[in-house]
N, C-alpha and C positions, 0 to 999 in steps of 0.2 A: 093428393100431397102426401109427402113423404113424411114418415114420423121420425122423431130423432132417435138416434140409435139404430138398432134392427128393427127392420119393420115388423108388426107384430100381426097375427092373423086376426080377420075380423071378427071372428066369432070366440067369445068367451070358452067355449067348449073346446076350441081348437087352438087355444092360447100355448099349449104346450107340444104342438106337432110336430116341431124339430126337437129331437131328443139329444140329450148331453151326450158327452165322452168324457174319460178321465181328464182330457184338457180344460173342460169348461170349470170355471169356477162354482157357478151355479148350475146344480144337474137340471136339465130340463127332461120332460118326460112325455112319452108318446101316449096319446090317449087310446083308449080300446076303441074299435070301431062301431062297437053298439050295434044297435039294430035300425040305422039310419039308411034309409034308401041311396043307392049308387046310381051316378049319370053316366052315360056311355059318351064318349067323343071320338072322334076320328082318328086322334092320336093316340098312340099306345101308351099304356103304362100308369095313366094318372088313375088315382081313385079319388072321382069330385063327388062333392055333397054340396047341397044346398047350404048357404049360410045367411045371417042375417048381419049386416053391413052396421058397424057402429061408428065410423070416421070415414072420412073421404078415402075412397079406394080407386085406383086404376087398373085395367085391364091389362095383364100381361100379354095378352095375344094382338090386340089392336093398339094398346098405349093409350086409349080414350078413356076417359073418367065414366067411372060406372053411377048412373044416374039411378037413385031409387035404393032401396035396403036389401035387395036379393042378389047375391053374388055364388059363384061356384068355386069351391076351394078343394085341392088336391091336398088330401091328406098326408101325401107321402113327400111331396117338394115344394108344398105351399104356393103353387101355381093359382092364381085367380082369373077368372074371366066373366064375361057377360053371359046371358044364356044364349043371345044370339051368337057368339063366338063358339059355342060348343061344335055346331056343324061344320065348322071350317078351321077347327083347331088342328094345327101341325106341329106344335112343340110337343116334344115327346117328355116324359118323365125323366128326372134325374135316373131312376132305376134301370131305364134303358138305354143310356147313352153309350154303353159298351156295343151295342147292337149296331151302333150307327158307324162305328170307326171302320174307314176303309184300309190304312196301313197303320198298325199300331206304333206310336213313337211315343216316349216317355216325355214328361215334363221337365224343366228346371226350376223348382221353386225357391224363391227367395221372399225377402219381407216386403209389404204390399205398400208401406206409405200410408199417408194419412188422405188420400183423396177418396172422397165417395165411390165406392164401387158396389156391386151386388154379387153375392157369391154364386157359382155356378151349379152348386150342387143342392142349398137348401134356398136360393132365390132371395135371401135375407140380406141386408146392409152388411158390409163388412167393415169393421171397426178395430181402433186400436193395435197394438203390437203383435196380435196374435193372427192377424189376415195375412196371406201369401198370395203371391202373384208367380206366374210363370215368365221367367225371362223372355222366353221366345215367342210366346203367344198371348192371347188377351184373356187367359184364364185366371179368374180370382175366385179363392176359395177362403173360408175360414180356415184356422189350423186343424181343426177337430173335424173339418169335413173332408178334408185332402186326401183321407184314406178311401172315401168313396167314391173319388173322381177317377177316371180311367186314363189310359194312354192314347190321348185324341189330340196331342201337339201336333204342329205344322211339320210335314216330312220335307226336310230342307236338304237333302242328300240322297244319293243311291248307296245302299248299304250291299247289295247282291244277295237280298234275303226275298223281300216282296215289293215288285215294281207295278206300275201301272201305266197302260198303253197310252193314255191321254192324261192330261192335267186337269185335275177339276177344282171346283172352288172348295175352300176350306172354311167351312160356316162357322161362326161361334154366335151363340146368342147372347143378347143383352149388352150392357156398358157402353151404349152408343151415346153419341152427343144429342142433345135437345134438339137441334136443327136437323138431324138427318132425314134424307127424303127415301122413300120407297123406290127402287128401280123399277118396279112393274107399274103402281099404280100412281107414282109421284107423290103420295100422301106422306105426311111426316110420320116417320117409324121409330123415331128415338123418344127416349125418357130419362129423365134424371130422377124420377119419382119409383118406378118400378124397372124389374129386370125383362126388358121388351125388344124386340126387332132383332133382327140377325145381320151379320156382316162377315164377307170374305176378308180373310185374314192375309190375303196375296195381294189382288186388286183394290180393295178396298170398298166395295159397292154394298149397299145396304138395302134392306128389304124388311117388310113384315113377315112374321113368322107364317102366315097363312099364304104368303105371295112367293116365297124364295123359291118354291119348287118348280114356278113359271119360269126362273131364269134359266137360261142354256147352261148346262152343266161344265162347259169347258172354261176355263179361266184364261184369260190373256195378260194378267198380271199389272192392268192398269196403267196409269201415268208414267210410273217408275219404271216401266217395262225395259228400258232402253239402259238403265244403269243397274238393274237387278239382276243378280246371280241366278239363274234359273236351277231348281234343284236337280234337273236332271243333267245338268252340267259340272255337278259336283259329285266325288265319289269320295265314300269313306269307311273303310272296313272298320266297324265300331264295335264288335261283339261283346268285348270284355270291358269297355268302357262306357263310363255313365254320360249322359248327356251334358253335364257339366265339364266333364273333362273334353266332350268333342267341341263343345264352342267356348273353350277357354274361360269359363264363369268361374269365379272365386267359390271355393266350396265352402266358405265359413256361413253363407247366407243360406246353405241348405241345411245346416246341423241340426236348426229345431226342429224342421219336418224329420230328419232323420231318427230322431228321438222322441218323436211324438207319441209312437207307440208304446214306447218302454217305460211309460210313467207308471208307476204303481197307482191303483185305483183306489185303493183304501187310503193311501197319502192324499190324494185328490180330494176325497171326501172328508177325511179328517181337517184338511185345510179351511174348508168352509163349514166345518161343522156336520150338522145333518141336512139332507136333502129339504128341499122346501117341503112343508106339510102339505099333503095332499088334501083335495077336496074331500069333504065328508062322504064316505062309502066307497072311497077309490085307495089302491094300495101299488105301492113300487115293486117291481121285479128287476134285479140285476139279470140281463141277458147277455150271453156270451154265444159268438158265431161259430166256434170250432176249437178244436184242443190248444190250436197256437194262440188264441186268444184268452183262453184259460192260464196258458203259461205265463203270459205278458199282462194280465189283469186288465186286458180292453173290454171295457163291456157297453152296454146301452142300458139306461134306465126306461123302462116301460110302466107307464101309469094305466092301471086297469080298474074296473069297477069289481068288487069283491065278488058279485055274482056274475060269472063271465064263462063263458063257454070256452073249451080248450081252443076251438078253432079260431075263435076271435082273438084270443090271446095270442096264438100262434100268426095270426094275422099282424096283430100289433108289432110283433116283434120283427117280421120280415120287413114291414115298412121302415121300423126303425134302422135297419141296416141296407135300405134301398135295394131290397130284393125283389123281383117282380114275380117270384113263383107262385104256386098255388099252394095255400096253408095245409090241404089235406095231404099234400106230400112230405109234411113235417111234423116233427114233434118234439115236445120241451122234455128235458130229463133234468132231474134236479141234481146240482153238484152235491157231492158228498154225501150222496143218499142213493136208493136205488128206486126212489117213486119216479114216476112216469106218468105224464097227462096225457089221457087218451081222447079222441074227439067227442066222446059223449058225456066227459067227465065234465063238472062244473067247479070252477074255482070260488070256493064260498066259505074262505078260512080266513081268521084272524092271524096270518103268519104261519098257517099251518097247525096240525093236531097237537103237536107241543110246543106251539109258539117259538119255534127255532127262527124264523124269518121276520119276527116283528119288526116294525120300523126303527125300533130303538137301535138295532144293530146295523141298521142300513139297508134292510129289505132282504128279499130271497135270493137268491143265486141259482139260474138255469141256465142249460145249454140248450142252443136249438140245433136239432141234428135232422137231416134227413132219412125219410124212411128209406129201408131196402127196396130196391125197386128190379122187377124180373126183365123189361126191357126199356129201352129209352131211345128216344129219337134226338141224334146229334147232327148239328151243321157243321160240316166239312167245306173249307175255303181253298179253291185253287190257288197254288202259289204262283200262278202266270196271268197275264192279263186276258180278260174274256169279258164279251158282252152279256147282258141278261143278268138273271140273278147273281148276287156276289157269292153264293153258297150253294151247297147240295144237302138235303136231308139226307141222313142214312139211318136206318133201325139198328139198334145195338142190343142183341141179346145176353143170355148168360155166356154162352159160348163164342160170342163174337170178338174177333181178335183185330187186332191192327192191319193185319194183311186182309181180312175178309171185308173189314169196312172198305179199305182201298178198292178192292174188286168191285162192291158194289157201287162206288162214286164213280168208278171208271166205267161202269155199265152206263149209268145215267148220263154221264158226258160223252157218251158214244164215242169212246177211246177204247174199245174192247182190243183193239188191233195191238195197242202197246204194252210193253212188257211191266205189269204192274211192280214187279220186284226191283224195278230201276227206281222206285219212288218210296218214299217214308211218310208216315202220319207224324205231325210234329205238334205238339203240344204249347201253346203261346199263352204266357200269362200277361195281361195287359195291364198291370199295376202302373199308376200314375209316376212312380218314381222311376222304374226300371222294367223293361220288357224282357222277360225271361222266357228262353225256348230250349226246349226239351224233345229230342228225337225218340219216338216210341220204337220199342222192337217187334218186329211182325208179328211174335206169339203173344204179345202183351193183351191182356183181357181188357177190353175198353171198360166194362161196367165197374169192374174192380179199379181201374183208375179214376173214373168218375167219382167213386164213393170214396176213394183215399184223398182226392182233391177237398169234395165236400167234408169229411171228417176234420181236415186241418182247418180249413175256412171256408165259409159258405161265399164270404165277399170273394175270395179267389175264384170259384166255381162262375160265379157270375160273370168276371173278367177274364175267364180263359176261353180260348178257341182252338180248334183243331185245323192245321194247314197241310196240304199235300205238298211236300219238297221232292226235288229231285235228289238222288243220291249221287255221291261222288266228291271228291276234295277239289273245292273252290279254291282257285287261286287266291291266296292272302297277299295285301301288301299294306302294310302299316308304316306310315311315316312320322317319325318324332323329330322333333327340333331339340337339341340339347345346347343350351347356353350357359353362361357363367364359368366357361373354362378361360385358361389364360390365352391373351391374344398373340397374334403374330408367331404362330408356330408352325411348323411344317406338317403337312397330311401324317406322315408316320410319326411324328410326337403325339398328335392326337390321338392316333389309333393305340398308340401305347398307354394314354392317359384312361381312355375309356375301357380299355382292356384290363387294366389295373383296378380301377375302381368301379366299374360296372361289369366285369366278367362276362362280357359278351361272348355267344356263340358266333365263332367266325362264318359257318354254312348257313346260318339262318339271318345274319345280320351285315350289311354293307354300309359303307358310308358314301351317299350320292352326292352331297353338296359340302365344302367345307369354307366357313366365312373366317378367315383368319384375323381380319382387322377386328370382327366382332366378337372373338372368341366363341364361337359358336359352329356346330355342324350338325347335317341331318342325316338321321339314319332311315335305311329302309330294311323292314323286318318283315320276313315270310311267315311269322308265326305268332298266332293271338296271345297265347300263354307268354312267350319270350317279349312281346311287346309291352305287355303288361307288366311284367318283372321288372322291365328296363326302365318304364315310365314312373313306377312307384319308388325304384330304388334310386334314381338321379335327385328325387325330390329330396331325399334324405342323405344325399351325399355333399360332401364340401372338398373342394379342391382350392389349395392356397389360401384357406379360411374365407372362402365364397362357396354359398350354397348353389348349386347347379339348379337351372330351370329347365323344365321339361313340358313340351307342349307336343298335343296331338294336331298334324297337319293334314287338312284334306287335300285331295287331288281334284284340279279343276280339268274339265275334259275339253280342251280347246276347241277340239274339232266339232263340238256340238253348239259352240256360240253362235248365234246370229250375225251376220254380216252388219245389222244395225245395232248391235249391242256393244256399248261401252260400259263395263261394268265399274262401278264406284268402291274403291278400297277406302274404308274408314278407319281412322283412327281417333281415340277418344282418350282423353287424360281425365280419369274420375276424380282426379285430386284438384283439378283446376275449377275455378269458379263456385267452391263451395260445393252444395249437392247438385248443381247444375249439370255437371259433368257426369255423374251417376245417371241422372233422369235422361240425359241426352243418349247415353250408351244403350240403357233400356228401349227408349224410344226408336233408335236406328235399328236395334235388333229386330223389332217388329215391324218395320217399314220396309227392310229390305232382307236379304238372306243372312242370317246370322254369322255365316262363314266369311261374311265380307266384313265384318265390322270387330275390331280388334280393340281390348282394353291395353292401351299403351303401357301400363304399368306392369303388365303382364309378359314379359317376353321382348318389349320394346317394340320399334317398327320392324325388326328384321323378321317377325313372324309373320306380319301381312305382307311384305315384299317377296319373302320366300314362296308364300303360297301364290302370289299371282307373277311368279318369275316367267311363266310360259305362255300368260296373256299378250294378246298381240298388242292389244290397245286396251287401255284403262285410265282412269282418273283417281285422285286421290285426295280426300277430304280431312284435314286435321283439325280436331276439336281440341284446343287448348290455347295457351298462351305464346308469346313469340318465343319463348325457348323450347315449347313443346314443337312448334314448326321448325325452328332449327335443328332440333334433334333428328327429326324426320328427314330432313334436307340432307344432314350430315350421312345418315346410314343410307340414304339413296345413293349418294355420291360415291360411296365406299362399294356398294354392291352392283351398282348399275352396269356394269360389264356382265353380270350372269342374269340380267333381265333381258327378254325379248323386247319389250316396250322400255327403252333405256332413259326416256325423258316423259313420265306421265305428268300431267299438268294438275298442279295443287291448288285446292281452295281452302278457306280456313273458315273455321266458327269459332270467334274471339272469346276464351274464356279468362284469359289472363288479366294483369292490371293495366299494363301500358296499350298493348294492341297495336302498335304503332304499324306493323306490316298490314294487319287486317284493315286499318283506316285508309290505308294508301290504295288497297285493292276492293275499297267500297263494301266492305263485309261489315262494317260499324265498328263503334267505340268499344263495344261488348256485349255480350248475349244477355239480352233482356225477356228471355221467355217467347221468342217466335216460334211458331209451330213448326215442329221439325219436318213435316212433309212439305211445307213451304221452303224451308231452306234447301231440300233436296232438290225441288222443282228450280230453285235459284241457281244451283250448281249446274244442273243440266243446262240450264240457259245462259250460263257465264261466257265470257269471252276469254281466249287464251292471250296470255301478254309474255314477254320476257322480262326475265329480272337479271340483274349482275350479281354475282357472287364473289367474295374477295377473301382471299387466303393470308393470315397474319402469321408471319414467321418471328419467334421471338426467340432471341439469341441472349439468355442473361450471362455474357461473357465475365462480369465482375461480381459475382454474388460473394459479399463480403462475409466476414464472422460476425459484424456488428448485425447484420440484415438477419443472419439466421438466429442470433440471440434474441432480435426482436419480435420473433415469430414470423418472418416473412416465408410465404409460400413458394417453392418454386413451380413456377407457372407452366402449364402445357408449352409445348415447343412449337405446335402448329394448330390453329383453330380457325375456323370458318367465320366469316362475318356477312349477315344478312342485312341489317339495318343500320347498325353504327358503331363506332369505337370511341370510345371516351378515355381519356387521361385527367388528372386533376381532380377539382371539385364535383364534377360531376359524377365520377367513379367512387369518390369517397362518401357520396350520400348513397349511391347503390350498395357500397359495402357495407356501412353501418345497418341500412335496412335488412340485407342479407343475413348479418350477424344476428340481428333481432329476430329473424322469422326462423333462424336456426336454433335458437334458444327457448321460443315458445312457438312452434308452428302449427298448433292448435287453433291460436287467434287469428291467424292469417288466412282466413277462408272467405273474406269478402273484398271485393274491390274498393268500396268505400274505406274500411279499415285499412286496407294497405295504403291508399293516398293518403290518408291521415297520418300514419307513420311516416310517409315521405316528408311530410309536412313538418312534423315534428323534428325529424333529424336536421332537416333545411335548416329551422330557426337556429338550432345549437350551433350551426356553422356561420352564422352572419357575421362574426367577426374574423373569419379564416382569411387568411393572408399567407400567400406561399410564392408570389412571383415565379410563375411556372416558366416563363420565358426564359429565365435564367439557367434551367435545369435541361431544356430540351434544343435539340438543333433539328430543324426539319429541312427534308430535301423532297422536291415534288418533282417528278419529271426529270432528275438529274440536275434540277436548279435549287441552291440553296435559298430559301425563302426566310427572310427575318420574320419574328415574332413580335407582336404587341404585348403590351404589359397585361396578360391576362392568369386567370387562376384554372381555367379548364380548356384543354384542346379537344374538339370533337370531330370526327371523321364520319361522314354521313353517306349512305347509299340510297335511301329513301328520302323522301320530303317529309318525314314525320319523326318527331323526336319528343320523347317525355311525356307520353299519353296525349299525343296530337299536336303538340306546338311546331310551329313552321320556325325553325333555326335558322334557314338560309333567308328567309324573307321572299317577297314578292316582288321587290323593287327591281326595275331593269337597268342591267349593270353591262356597259360595253365591254369590259374586261372577262365577264363571267357568261356563260351559257345558262339557259334556264334547266335546271336539273330535271334528270328523268331517272326512272329506276332501271333503263336498259341503254343508258347512254355511254358505259364504259367507263365512266370517270366517278371519282369521289371527291365530295365536296369538304372543305376544311375550314372549319369554323371555330372561333374562340369565344367564350364567356368571361367576364371579369369578376364574376362572384355569384354568391346565392341569390342577391338581389336582382342582379340581371338576369339570371336565370328565372326568378320568379316574374319578370316583366315580360320576357318571352313567353313563359308559360299563359300569361294572361292577355297575350297579343299586344301588348304595348311597344314591343320592341323587337328586333331581331338579333340575331348573334353578328358578330364581327367576321366578315366574310375575308378569309386569308388565300385559299388559291382552289382550283381543281387540277385534278390530274389521274394519271391510271397506275403510277407506280409512287409508291411513298417510303422514304427512310427516314427512320427518327433515330436519333442517339439521345440516351437518357443516362443523365449523369448520377442522379440518386434514386433509391427507391420511390417508386411513385403507384398510388393506386390506379388501376386501369378496370375497365369492363367492356366486354363484346356482348351486346344484346342483352343486357343486362345481367351479366354473371359476371362478377367482380373478384378481384383478388390483388395482392401487392406486387407490383413488377419491379424486380431487381436491376440494377443498372445494367445497359448492354443497348443492343440495336433491334430495332422493329422494322420488319419491311412488309409493305400492306400491297399485293398486287393479285390480279384478275385470277379467279379460281376455275380455269377450264371454261366450258362451256357454259353459257346462261341457262338458267334453269326456267322451266315453262310454269306459270302461275294462272290461277283463275281469277279474272277479276268480273265481280257482280256488274251484271249487264244495267245500264241505266233506265232501259225500257222496264215498264210495269210489267209484273208477272201477268202472261195471258191466261185470262179466264177461259181456256178452251174448254170445247165438249167434253175433253178427256177427263178432266178433274172430275166432273160430273157423272158421264156415263161410265168409263170404265178407270177411272182413276179415284184415288183417295181425296176425300173432302178434307180430311184433318188427319191427324196423328193419334197414337192411343194416349199420348201425355195430355192432349187437350180436350179430352172426352167429355168435359162437364159443360160445355158450351161456352163458347167465347174463349180467346187465346189468354189465358193467365200464364204467368210465369212458374217454369218448372222448379 
């Protein structure tokens, strides 16, 4: 069973085996290893000891309950297992994670939310606001553990540096659903009580940690492969850009992590007072892992017995920093003094001879340093695809240079015929936040370089690799999309604008695409530093009092797309549906390639459509309300002439209030927490249908001074209608709701509250009387149509209005045909007031049928409230013309057939998404 809060080690002596950092409110301490025996396992890195269990405990290897009183606990990462599992153990310790990285890719950390997850570093349950999660993969960590994770995120694109010849599974341990089944033995492998089991983050298959190596290494991408953008089909030169920039993720969510290492340690201690009182005979040591940690005050507290050999103290300090090295290669130096603990020394002092480091002032401060070495074996990774071992071991002595190491490696690789001078040795630091690369000069001494890295930070040394890379200037192409410019300018005017505000270098930057209707353009840049400068400068530049938007755009290699692949372009409005939009954005990034998932509030629909402009066939999924769907359709109409696939079919995840279009297309009345994986399967199985769109021409000829004095706004001249167009009482209710939401937008985060506000403003209009038929003249298909005594006039394109009401009605009428979304006709309906509208909403009545037609002309004699698809304004007197808007649009209608429980969903597909990992489909 899981304990509340973070799971605690079962043995009292191990209660503090996860150490604290300046971020922890209460400092936890690392126990001295003492003289207890260690137990060997088949998985590297673990420091296992036999412990007595004092509470119900589950095995992290097989996820079964541990019967009896004996378990085996890793003193580094808190791994717990049966004695019988020691022989088949495959889960490596957290300190060895950097050695498993295939292609170093940094994480994109953001706040983790409140769901129960387990930290991938210390294996304990995450809790509260200090927990972090990667926005691209299934990595969950405590904020103070993030520094000890490495760059092992999913590789979602080619960046021209390190590539693989085959596409392998990307395994992540833990945080599986309780119902997950092992791909190999078909037994349960998930657990909600401990961190157990393995899962491929591309195809979604799950397995026991002891079984996953038996799974064929090549990944087939699972059930969603036909709509997933394969990483080998995406190119992005991203050397100077963080992963947050590459995936267009809001940078605000990563600020806590960026500042986590900068917190002053003394302030953290004083905030909580003194560290927890140690057990009798124990004392605390503050340990720093390098000069950089000393400067920033980033230390770990280590609890030791007062009479302890130095080697045991060093071993405890290494474990505190998740370092797998041997203690005899390190020593402790007292900070602020010259004292050094040697391997034969015994620490048997009450804070030192002069009591300088007594517990009253927070403990002693020591720096962990590596001893100088005469020679060392280093691992060198070829930068090209190869079979067999991923690295070559080379011996570096005091005289070894980068050139001599390269020569030795080429000799072992049987490539002696090649000119080693055409290659260089590259240092790669695999920090979880950013992968940093530095090319070594041929004369650079390797041992000096290693010592320099260790002196700065031992953690960095554990996360550093050396790669062989080919010399030569690789072609660089960075694409940026600049938005927020004035619309409808010529290309020459846009060139002048960006030259004036961004001072671009014309020999390095070219304008590849201009989207004048959207006030945006795409830049092709041939230099990393110039691309980074323009990107950052544009974010701080204002044109006509509007801040520019700047986005990094990947290149889709369409020649590599499979013939059966139809990628899905996903737009998510995170502001819709309360927090559900944010969670869907997070889930779809994990289920698909994050390069095909776009936050529509960051750059609008154009960023996604521009990215997919050369894809010959793709589908679109819009997660938002009817207004968001209309936004996407409007931009698609404006830029379709620049797309190879000019009519991509569009599906919907309803996150708005009314969701009328979603209802008609069977996507439901609103998103209620359905598993995102099931949504994607439904999109894949959906049927394509056609839908009419209409252009509304608004000609406000008689804009009077009285209208201006009353605050009436000049309406847009041309708008597009997808659902309905209303005048009178219907639009007035929508206008009142819109104004209430503008006054206090934070309150309008739930569908239930929004409908409550609609009811409230409707009750206030009960006595409303306008006699709309006296203010309007209606002409349908060149025929004048008399209007009955009504208070509202509504033009319908779809058979759903006002959150699902059937305004036209289902009665058979010889004068009119049955409405369809692709019949090329608009239905004209009237309502007599708020009471009539309420009766329609409740299903007691329908509206007053007036006409059907494909060309509507209205003459308005007085200012009147109008609304198009929920967007209201005051329309001044004049003419209104409704006509067909070009070709019909392709939409996706959810299939009536039950989703097929094919073997693909079990064998090579995901059984569920990351957002429903707690067992059962609960709302996000």
